[in-house]
C-alpha positions as CSV (number, residue, x, y, z in Angstrom):
1,X,169.7,111.0,-59.3
2,X,167.3,113.8,-60.1
3,X,170.0,116.0,-61.6
4,X,171.4,113.1,-63.5
5,X,168.1,112.3,-65.1
6,X,167.5,115.9,-65.9
7,X,170.9,116.1,-67.6
8,X,170.1,112.9,-69.6
9,X,166.8,114.3,-70.7
10,X,168.4,117.6,-71.8
11,X,171.1,115.8,-73.7
12,X,168.7,113.5,-75.3
13,X,166.5,116.3,-76.4
14,X,169.4,118.4,-77.7
15,X,170.7,115.4,-79.8
16,X,167.3,114.5,-81.1
17,X,166.7,118.0,-82.2
18,X,170.1,118.0,-84.0
19,X,169.3,114.8,-85.7
20,X,165.9,116.0,-86.7
21,X,167.3,119.3,-88.1
22,X,169.9,117.3,-90.0
23,X,167.3,115.1,-91.6
24,X,165.1,118.1,-92.4
25,X,167.9,120.1,-94.0
26,X,169.5,117.0,-95.7
27,X,172.7,117.7,-93.6
28,X,172.7,114.8,-91.2
29,X,175.8,114.4,-89.0
30,X,176.4,110.7,-88.4
31,X,178.1,111.6,-85.1
32,X,174.9,113.1,-83.8
33,X,173.1,109.9,-84.6
34,X,175.7,107.8,-82.8
35,X,175.7,110.2,-79.8
36,X,172.0,110.0,-79.5
37,X,172.0,106.2,-79.8
38,X,174.7,106.0,-77.0
39,X,172.7,108.3,-74.8
40,X,169.6,106.3,-75.1
41,X,171.4,103.0,-74.6
42,X,173.0,104.3,-71.5
43,X,169.6,104.7,-70.0
44,X,168.3,101.2,-70.9
45,X,166.6,102.1,-74.1
46,X,167.2,99.2,-76.6
47,X,165.9,98.9,-80.1
48,X,167.3,97.3,-83.2
49,X,168.1,100.7,-84.7
50,X,170.1,101.8,-81.6
51,X,172.1,98.6,-81.5
52,X,172.9,98.8,-85.2
53,X,174.1,102.4,-85.0
54,X,176.5,101.7,-82.1
55,X,177.8,98.4,-83.4
56,X,178.7,99.6,-86.9
57,X,181.5,101.8,-87.9
58,X,179.8,105.1,-89.0
59,X,182.4,105.4,-91.8
60,X,181.0,102.2,-93.3
61,X,177.3,103.3,-93.1
62,X,176.1,105.0,-96.3
63,X,174.3,108.3,-95.9
64,X,171.1,106.6,-97.1
65,X,171.4,103.9,-94.4
66,X,172.2,106.4,-91.7
67,X,169.1,108.5,-92.7
68,X,166.9,105.4,-92.3
69,X,168.4,104.5,-89.0
70,X,168.1,108.1,-87.7
71,X,164.4,108.2,-88.7
72,X,163.8,104.9,-87.0
73,X,165.5,106.1,-83.8
74,X,163.4,109.3,-83.7
75,X,160.2,107.2,-84.3
76,X,161.1,104.7,-81.6
77,X,161.6,107.5,-79.1
78,X,158.4,109.2,-80.2
79,X,160.3,112.4,-80.9
80,X,158.0,115.3,-81.8
81,X,159.6,118.5,-83.3
82,X,156.8,120.6,-82.0
83,X,156.0,124.0,-83.6
84,X,159.6,125.4,-83.3
85,X,161.3,122.8,-85.5
86,X,158.4,122.3,-87.8
87,X,157.0,125.8,-88.4
88,X,154.8,124.6,-91.3
89,X,152.5,123.2,-88.6
90,X,151.7,126.7,-87.4
91,X,151.0,127.8,-90.9
92,X,148.6,124.8,-91.3
93,X,146.9,125.8,-88.0
94,X,146.6,129.5,-89.0
95,X,145.0,128.4,-92.3
96,X,142.6,126.3,-90.3
97,X,141.7,129.2,-88.1
98,X,140.9,131.3,-91.2
99,X,138.3,128.7,-92.1
100,X,136.8,128.2,-88.6
101,X,136.7,132.0,-88.2
102,X,134.1,132.2,-90.9
103,X,131.7,130.3,-88.7
104,X,132.4,132.5,-85.6
105,X,130.3,135.3,-87.1
106,X,127.2,133.0,-86.7
107,X,128.0,133.0,-83.0
108,X,128.2,136.8,-82.9
109,X,131.9,136.9,-82.5
110,X,133.6,139.7,-84.4
111,X,137.2,140.6,-85.1
112,X,140.1,138.6,-86.3
113,X,141.2,135.7,-83.9
114,X,144.8,134.7,-83.8
115,X,146.7,131.5,-83.0
116,X,148.7,131.7,-79.8
117,X,151.4,129.2,-78.9
118,X,151.1,128.4,-75.2
119,X,154.7,127.9,-74.1
120,X,153.6,127.3,-70.5
121,X,151.7,124.1,-71.4
122,X,153.3,120.7,-71.4
123,X,153.5,119.6,-74.1
124,X,153.5,123.0,-75.8
125,X,150.3,123.5,-77.8
126,X,148.3,126.3,-79.3
127,X,145.1,128.1,-78.4
128,X,143.1,130.9,-80.0
129,X,143.1,134.5,-78.8
130,X,139.9,136.3,-79.8
131,X,139.8,139.9,-80.7
132,X,138.3,140.8,-77.3
133,X,141.3,139.2,-75.6
134,X,139.7,136.0,-74.5
135,X,141.9,132.9,-74.8
136,X,140.2,129.7,-76.0
137,X,141.9,126.5,-75.0
138,X,139.3,124.6,-73.0
139,X,139.9,120.8,-72.9
140,X,143.6,121.3,-73.8
141,X,145.4,123.2,-76.6
142,X,145.8,121.9,-80.2
143,X,149.0,119.9,-80.2
144,X,151.7,120.2,-82.9
145,X,151.2,116.6,-84.0
146,X,147.6,117.4,-84.8
147,X,148.8,119.9,-87.5
148,X,150.5,117.5,-89.9
149,X,147.2,116.9,-91.7
150,X,145.1,119.9,-92.6
151,X,141.8,118.1,-92.0
152,X,142.9,116.9,-88.5
153,X,144.1,120.4,-87.7
154,X,140.8,122.0,-88.8
155,X,138.7,119.4,-86.9
156,X,140.8,119.7,-83.7
157,X,140.7,123.5,-83.8
158,X,136.9,123.5,-84.4
159,X,136.3,121.2,-81.4
160,X,138.5,123.2,-79.1
161,X,136.8,126.5,-80.1
162,X,133.4,124.9,-79.7
163,X,134.1,123.5,-76.3
164,X,135.8,126.7,-75.1
165,X,132.8,128.8,-76.1
166,X,130.4,126.4,-74.4
167,X,132.4,126.6,-71.2
168,X,132.6,130.4,-71.5
169,X,128.9,131.1,-72.3
170,X,127.0,127.9,-71.4
171,X,125.3,128.3,-74.8
172,X,125.3,125.4,-77.3
173,X,126.8,126.3,-80.7
174,X,126.3,125.4,-83.5
175,X,122.7,124.0,-83.5
176,X,121.0,121.9,-86.1
177,X,117.8,123.8,-87.1
178,X,116.2,120.5,-88.3
179,X,116.7,118.6,-85.0
180,X,117.2,121.5,-82.6
181,X,120.4,119.6,-81.4
182,X,123.9,120.9,-80.7
183,X,126.3,119.6,-83.4
184,X,129.9,118.7,-83.0
185,X,133.1,119.1,-84.9
186,X,133.9,115.8,-86.6
187,X,136.1,114.4,-89.4
188,X,134.1,112.5,-92.0
189,X,135.5,111.2,-95.3
190,X,138.7,113.2,-94.7
191,X,136.9,116.5,-94.2
192,X,136.1,118.6,-91.1
193,X,132.4,119.0,-90.7
194,X,129.8,120.0,-88.2
195,X,128.0,116.7,-87.5
196,X,124.5,116.3,-86.0
197,X,123.4,113.1,-84.3
198,X,119.8,113.4,-85.3
199,X,118.2,110.8,-87.5
200,X,121.2,108.5,-87.4
201,X,123.6,111.3,-88.0
202,X,124.1,113.8,-90.8
203,X,126.3,116.7,-91.8
204,X,125.0,120.2,-91.0
205,X,127.8,121.9,-92.9
206,X,131.5,121.7,-93.6
207,X,133.5,123.7,-91.0
208,X,133.7,127.2,-92.3
209,X,130.4,127.1,-94.2
210,X,127.7,127.5,-91.4
211,X,124.6,129.5,-92.2
212,X,123.4,132.0,-89.6
213,X,120.8,130.4,-87.3
214,X,117.7,132.2,-86.2
215,X,118.0,133.5,-82.6
216,X,115.0,131.3,-81.5
217,X,117.0,128.2,-82.4
218,X,119.9,129.0,-80.1
219,X,119.8,126.9,-77.0
220,X,121.3,127.3,-73.5
């Protein structure tokens, strides 16, 4: 049973990837969609899109209809293309790191950090490798699905870096000089910001635009 399930999962993943690539490259093979639908139905998955695909003659389904059905099937199975099939996600994450890195200087961190895809994680995500070799991924890596929106990617990356540095040094960063409180990465009005809870909450600065804080303000 174990081997059979593993084979099913491998076949399903292979077919889902083929369908996704076909959609992405505007070269969808209807037979891949049918094969994926059959594989899922054989293992007791049942959705309207799956039933429609297997009950209709593929030759009678227009390319536009097949495209819609294929997208519905991938959505129904929560298929995620990860970084490998959607490399633009990594570009979004690297751009986000370039913004967050401007704030790292206020923490005394020098050098150019890099995004590192963590293949050993499940699901595969990304961490940050600092110039000194330290890997930041405390609390879990940034997942590919977080990188479809630049603001979400930037917020997620800022939070992961902040939590990783706290775990590494036990030093709160950043700190609001007005309230002497640690602030947190947050998404407000569609933008990634450093948010302070003092006086009902306010923005300290957009992520990437921190001002250096006096040493006396830094808290452990």
